[in-house]
N, C-alpha and C positions, 0 to 999 in steps of 0.2 A: 610518530605522530597520530593522537586521537583523532577519528573523523565520527566527529558529534559538531550539533548545532540545538539553538535553542531558539523558537520560534513565537513573538507572540502578536497575536492578531485581537482587536477591539472593535467590534461595530456598534450598531445599535441593535445587531441581532442577538451576536457573541462575542463571549469573552473567552480567551482562548490562549495559555501557554504549554507547550510542548517542548521538550526535550528528546531527542533522537541520537541516540549511539548507533553507529553501523556495525562497530566491531564488540559489539555484547555480549550479553550471559541469555539472551532469552528472560530478561527480567521486564517485569510492567506493569506501572503503579497509573492506574487509568480512572480517570474520573469525568464521564462524557456526558452522564445525562441520559443516556440512551442504551441502553441496557443491548441489546440486541447487537450494536455496532461495540461495547467494550467488551462483549465476547468475542468476535470477529477479531480486533484489533490484539488480545490477549491472544491468539491464536498466532496470526500473523508475526508478531512479537517471538515467540519461542520457538515456531521452527523456522525461523530467520537468525535467529543467535543476535537478533537486536538487541536494545535497552529501549523504554519507551514509555514517556511518561506527559501525561495530557491531564490537563487541568480544566476543564470547561465547562462555562455555564451556556447556558440557550436560548431560546424563546422557545422550549420543549412542549411548552402550555399550546400552543399553535400547531405543531408537526416538531417532527424530526429531520426537518430538509435543511434548516439552516445551516445546526451542529454539524449537519454530517459533513454538508459541503464543503463548511470552514475549516474542519478536522482535516479534510481530504488536501483540501488548498495548504495547508501546514507542512502534513508529512510532506507533503511535493516539496516544500522549503526548504525545509528541513533537511530533506535527504539529498536535494543540491547544493546544498550548502556544506553539508560534511564531506560530500565526495570531492569537491577543491577541482582542480584541475584536470580529474581524473587519473591519471598518471598511475600507470599499473595493474589498472583493471582488468579483468577480464571482457566486460564489457557488457556481454551477451549472457542470459538467462534463460533455463527451458527447467518444468517441473510440470510432472503427473502427479496429480494428488487424488487415492481414491477414498472414498467415505460413504462405507457400507455399497450401496447401490449405485452410488452418484461418481460421475468421476471428471476433472476440472484438468484443465494444463495453462498456465500461463507461460507466456514467451515474452522476453525484456530484451531490451536495446536500448542502452542509454546512452542516446547518440546524442542531444543537446537538440532530435529533433521530434517535439512533441504528436503523437498519435495514439487515439485509442479505438480497438474494435473490441467488441465484447460479441460473441455469438451462444448462441443460446438463449433457452426462457425457463423462466422459473414457473412451475406449473401455481404456485399460491401468490396473489396479489401483497398479503402480511403474511413476517415470520413473528407471531405476538402482536406488537403493537409496532413494529420497524414494517415501514411502504419497501416490497423489495426494488420498486425501482431504484431506491437508493444506491441500491449497489451502483448502477451505472453511473450515479452522479459523484459518487465516493472516488471511483476508479477515475472516472474521466479528469477530474480537478488533479488526482493525484499524477496522474501522467499527466497532464497540461503544465501541473507549476512544477516537477521533477526536468521536466523537458527531456521525458522518456516516451519511447515507442512499447506502447503494452498493450496483448493481444492475450486476451482472454478467451478460451473455449469452454462449455458446457457440455460436455461430449454427450451424458445421458445424465438422468437420473429422476427418482420421482418425488423425492422429500426434498422442498425447498430450500427447508434449515441444512440438512445433507449439501448441499448442491454450494448453495452460497460457503459452509466452511470449508470444504472442499478448495473453494475458487483461494477464501485469503490463506488455508496454509499453503496453494503451489506460490502464491503470490511471494508469501516470505522466502521460499524454498528458492524460487528463480533470483528474487533479488540479495540474497545470498549469494548466489553462484555470481551473479552480473557482477556484485561490488568485490570480489574475492580479490585479494594482488598476484597476479601470476608474474612472479621472479624474471620471466621468460620477453615479460613486454619490458621495452626500453622506450621510455613516454607517453604517450595515448596511444591506447590499438585504433589509429585508422593513420590512413595513407596521405588524409589531409595534412596531419603535423598537430591535429585539432579535435577535440568535441566539443 
């Protein structure tokens, strides 16, 4: 069974088509209109061994907020749909990723209980034209729509680009672990009998 989903979202601010495959090969085809986000999603896809295609048009002439937020919404919805009933998955994932002087950690529970925590701060408000506060916006909307528990800890770092890059690589690796099928798991990994 292919764990894959296509999500389309059209508003007065954005027009997005996103295709996400859980069990991929690390292949991305990304047209986001937000260059730094494109770079981060490429890293996320490669390190998670997903396949991700995004065709997004947004009001980036205003700023990157709506496009970044809506891509997070679409990716979360696609992940939730692709995982279906979550039978056999590991459910939890944890990854530490260093990027030169920076170290980030991402911990995930695909629990159907959305919650997001980001511990750490970025030294710069911008990377290129990208507002670093949008990292929080993207990750919060991803966690909310995927209905997952997502904890992101930036342990330390000096270069904002390196710190955010470590976060997205760790996100890919933690999500890869959480979505893996474990043959020992019968049904869903919860004593409740459902996720």
